[in-house]
N, C-alpha and C positions, 0 to 999 in steps of 0.2 A: 616778487622785487618789493613789495609792501605796497602801501598807498603812497601816490604821487598827489602832490599838492599843486596848483597854480593859484597865486591869491594877488588879488588886486586891492592896494591900499589906496585911501582917497584922504589925502592930505586937505582937502578944501572942506571936508566935512569936520564939524567942530569937535568931534572926537578923534580925526585923523585915525579912523578905524579900518578893520577889514570891512570892505563893503561886499565884494565877492569871491568864492573860492572854486576853482574846479578840482573836483577830486573823484577818482574813479571813473572818468567819462561822464560826470553830472556836474552842472554848474548851479551853484547856490548863491542866493542874494540875502544879504541881513536886511531885513525889515525892522520897524519900531524904532523907539528911542528909550535911553533910560529913563527909569520912573523913581529912581533913587530907593527902591524897596531896601538895598544894602545887604540883600541875602547873597550875592556873589562874592561880596568881600568878607561877611561874617563867617561864611562857610570854605571859602579858600584858603587852602595851605601858601603862605606866601613863600615862593621859593629864593628870595634874596633875604639871605642871612642878617643883614644889618637892619631890616626893616620887619624883622619877625618879632612878636612878644613869645612868652614861653611855648604857649599853645601853638605855635607856627603861624597864628593870623598875623594880620598886619598892624602894626602899632600905629599906623597913622588913618585908621579907621575909627568911626565913632557913630554913633546917632545924635541926632539934633530933632529938636520939635518946631515945626515951623506952622502956622495957622493950626495947632492942635494935633497935627499929622507927625508921625515919627519918620525920620528921612535919613538916609544914609548919607555919611560926611566922610569926605577925603581931605585930611590936612594938607597933602601934596598933590592935589588934583591936576595942578598946570604942570607938575613935574614927576608926575607918577610914571613908573617903569611900564615897557612895552608889555609885559605880563598883563597888567590891568587895562592899559590902552587898547590891546587887541581883544578885550574880552567882547562877546562870546567868540570863541578860537575855532570851533569846528563844528559842522553841522551835524557829526554824529555824537556829540557831547551833549548830554540831557541840559535843558535849560531850567533854572528854577521857575515853578509855576507863576510865581506873581513878577517875573522879569517882564520888560517892556519891549523886548528883543524877539524875534524869531527868524528861523531861515525859511526861505522859500525857493523851491526847484524851479530853475528856469531853463529855459531853452534857446 
C-alpha cells in the first residue's frame, strides 16, 4: 500500500513547520534551525507556476550579504507557500550538507 505518513505540525514554532513524522513504523523528529544557506531554494524546482522563473526556480529567492556573509533571502518569507514552509519534507529526502536541519529517529 506504499508509505504511510503521520505528520505533526507545530504552528507555535516560528517556521510553523513539520516537527515530527511517523513513517513506516518509525518516528522522526526535525532538529536544528535554518542557517539561511539558501541552497534548498536555489536547487529546488518550485512547483507553483506563478512563482517560477524560466529555469523553474523561485522568482522570490535571492542572496544578500550581511556582515560579509552570503545569506539566502526570500521576498515572500511571511507569505511563502506550504512547499517552502514545510521544508524539509521527509526524512528519506537527502538534506543539503550545509543545511542547518537534520532528522533524528525517536522512539
